[in-house]
N, C-alpha and C positions, 0 to 999 in steps of 0.2 A: 542486502542486495548482492553481497559477495557470493552468498550461497546460490542465488539464482543463476549467475553467470558461470560459476564453477560447475553447477549441474548441467547447464546448457552445453558447455565445452565437453563434458563427459559424454553426454548423449549424442553429440555430433562428432566424436573422435574418429569415426570411420570416414567422415566427409570433409573435415577441415583440419588444418594444422595450425592451432592457435598459439600466439605468443602473448603473455600477459605483461602489460606495462603499467606500473604505478608511479605517479608523479613523485618526484623527490621531495618537493616542498609541500607542507601543509597549507591549504588554501586559506591564507590569513593575511590580507593586505595586498596592495598593488604590486609590490616587488615580487612576492611569491607567485602571483598570477602571471606576471611577465615572464618569470623564469620558467614556470610550468608550460607556458605557451611555446616558448623557444625550444625547450626540451622536447615537447611533443612533436613539434615541426621537424626537428632533427632526427627523431627516432621513429617517425611514422613508417608503417609497413608498405610493402610494394603492391599489395592486392586490395585488402579492405582494412579500414581502421574503424572499429566499432567503439564509440565513446559511450560510457554508461555513467550513472551518478549525476551530480549537479554541476560538474566541471565542463559544461557545454562548450565553453570558449576555447578548449584545448585544440579545436580544429581550425583555428583562425589562420594558421600558417600551413595547414595540410592541403593536399590535393583534394578539392571538394568532390571530384568525381569518384573518390574512393572512400568517402566517409558515410557511415551509418551512425546517426545520432539518436540515442534513446532519451526521451524526456519523461520523467516520472510524474511531475506535476508543475504548476506555475506558482507554487507557494512563495518562491523567492521574490516574485513581483507583487503578489497580493499583500505582502508584509510591508511594502514600501509606500511612500507618499511623495507627491510633488516632483521636484527635479531628480531626486534620488531614484524614484520609481522609473522615470524616463531612462536614466542611465543604466539601471539594472536590466530593464527590458531590452535595451539595445545590446548590452554586453553579454547577457546570459541567454537571450532568446533570439532576437531579430538577426544579429550578426552571425551567431553559430548556425542558425537555420539556413542562412544564405550561403554558408560554407559547407553544406552537407548535401549529398545526393538523395538520401532517403532518411526520413524521420520516422521513428517508431514511438508510439505512445502506449502506455499501459492500460488505458481505458478510453472509451468514447468521450467521457467527461474531460479527460486530459486533452484529447484532440480538440474538443470545443474550446478549451481555454487557450490552446496554442493559436487557434484561428482567431480568437477574440483579441489576443495581445499582439499578434503579428500579422504580416501580410503573406503568410505561407500559403502556397497552393494546397488545397485540400487533398488532391490526389497524391501529393508528395508524402503524406502521413499514413503509415500503416499501423493499425491498432493490433497490438499483440499483448495479451494479458500476462499476468505474473503466474508462473507455475507454483503449485503448492508443494511443500517439501514432502517427500515420501515417508518421513517419520510420523506424520499425522495419519493415524489409522483408526478405524472404528473401535470404540471401547464402551462396552455395555455398562450401564449404571441405572439403578432404579431412581426415578425422580423423587427428591425429597420435598414433598409438598408442604410439610410442616415448617421446615426452615431451609429453603433452597439456597444453594451457593451460587451467587451471581458473579460471573467473571467480567472484569473490566480490564482491557489491555490498552495501556497508554494513559499518560497523565498530562500531556501538553494541552494548551488551551483549546485547541480544536477537538480534543477528545470529549469535551463537554461533561467532565466529571462532576462539576459543581451542580449542574441541573439534575444529573442522575442522583446525586446525594439528596437533593431536595425531594425528588420523586419517590425515594425509598423511605421517607420519614414515616414511621409508624408501621411499616411492613415487616413482618417476621421473616428475616433473611440474613444471610451473611454475605458481605461484599468483599470479594477477593480482588485486590488491585495489583496489577503489574505495572511498575513505573514509579519513579521517585516523586513523592508527594511534596507539594508546596506548603508553606505555612497557612495560606488561605484555605487550601483543601483540607488540611488537618483540622483547622478550626471549624470548618463546615461539618466534617464528620462528627466532631464533638457536639456542635450545636444541635444537629439533627439526630443525635444519639444513634448513629449507625454502627452496628457491629461489623468490624472489618479486619482484614489482614493485608499485609503489604510486603511485596518483594520487588527488587529491581536489579538490573544487571544480571539476569539469570541466563542459564544456558538454554538451548533449544530443547534439550531433554527435560529440563525442569518446566519449561513453558508447556510442553506436551502434558506433563503431569498436572499442571493447572487446569488444562482443558478436561482431562480425565476426571479430576476432582469436582468440577463444577456441574451445576444442573442446567444452567443456561448462560449464554453470552449476551452481554449488553454492549453494543457498539454504536452509540447514538451520536457520532461525531457531527460537528457542524460542517466539516469539510474533509475530504479525503481524495488523494489522487487515485487510490485503488481501494484498499480496505482488506488486507490479507486475513486478519482475524476472522472475518466472516466465513471465508472458505475453510480455514483451519478448523473452526468449530463444526462446520458441515462435514468435514472429513471425520472428525471424532464422533459425530452424530449427536450434537447438542442443538436444541432449539436456539434460534438467534432473534434478537430484537435489534433493529438498526434504523438508521435515519432514512427519510424519504427524499433526500437531497444529494447533490454532488454525485459521486460515482457509486455510492452504496446500493441503490436499487439495481443498477446494472450488474454489479458484482454478485449480489445476493440472488438474482433471478427471482423465482417464486418461493425460494426457501428461507424466507425471513419475514418477521412481522415488522412492518414499516410504520414509523411514527415521525411527527414533526419534532426535530431535535431542539427547537426553541420553546416548545410547549410542555412544561413540567407535568401538567395534569394528564396530557396525552401519553407521555412516557410512563407515568405511574399506571394509567389504565391498561396500557399494553403489557406491562410486566405482570400485573395482576391477572390479566386474561390468560397469559401463558402459564402462570402458576396454577390457576384454577381449572383450566380446560385441557384435559388429557388428550382429547381428540385433536385439538389444535396443535399440541406439542408433537404428536405423532405425524400429523400432516406436514408440519414444518421440517421435521427430520427426513421424511420420505422425499419431499421436494428438494431438500438440500442434497440428498444422494444423487439426484438427477443433475442438479446444477454443478456439482463439484467435478463432473466429468469434463467440463469445459477447460479445466485448469490442469489437465494431465501434462506432465513434463514432456513426454514424447511428442504429443500433439503440438505443444508450443515450440519445441525444438525444430520441428518441421517448418513451422511458420517463419522462424528466423532463417532457416536454410534457404527458403524461397526468397527472402529479402537479400541474402548474400548472393544468391544466383543472379538476381536482378541487378545488384550493384556491380557484379563482375561482368554481366552481359553474356554469361555462358554457363554451362552446366558445371556443377562441382562434383 
């Protein structure tokens, strides 16, 4: 996320004069939260305060008329239950929303979640997608139909790696995984005899190489606030298989093969179809070229500039 807003500031340097503030304390426990809230209130700017990341509560002591709050997803609430869920909802969502003039969400799916978990006015939320990094560019590669390299970005539970592993059983392929593997995931790779390689904590440049090396991207998450790997693969011009739920159909447009992420056989069938059908692969890549235009950095920077103008109530 740091890249996204560094890039935004660079693109808007002729229109805004930004100051970057990073909270002094790592967000861990109540004392650090209280300190960060006090610090943010004391150091707030005079014109616009744009809060990014998951520290939504930093605006509690700010002038609400000058706050733009970006919400990436509502995962912090989904992961909780009972009383803890109520408290987290109030502290991370409902209260910060009440203390902001404009909310930006990175997808229509995130906007739906905000409306589901809060009493926020729908008109207060502006959907502004995430721009794709300019380092991701088209890279030609002949598709390896004999043993394709399938790229999987992410290993957290929502990334659905275990079902992907089951779906690949018996298929001639190489699974390239980006993200630290759990014991359970390693055991599944061994049980289903999946040929794989694994890297984690890699640079953006190495991630780009992973896209260039692969034949297709599998991104069949059970939940995403956005799903940047979909667009990154479309930029590099690789066919994509992704889930038919959450934000992924919205992000992929028509440039991906959609499957039920909870249905192993459907995942398997979709991957086999992409491997065996050259015309399908070509169509997905061409449709991905069209879709990726929506995530151009200059276009998204202009969308944020309009939000800043609205917050200021005047032209910048």
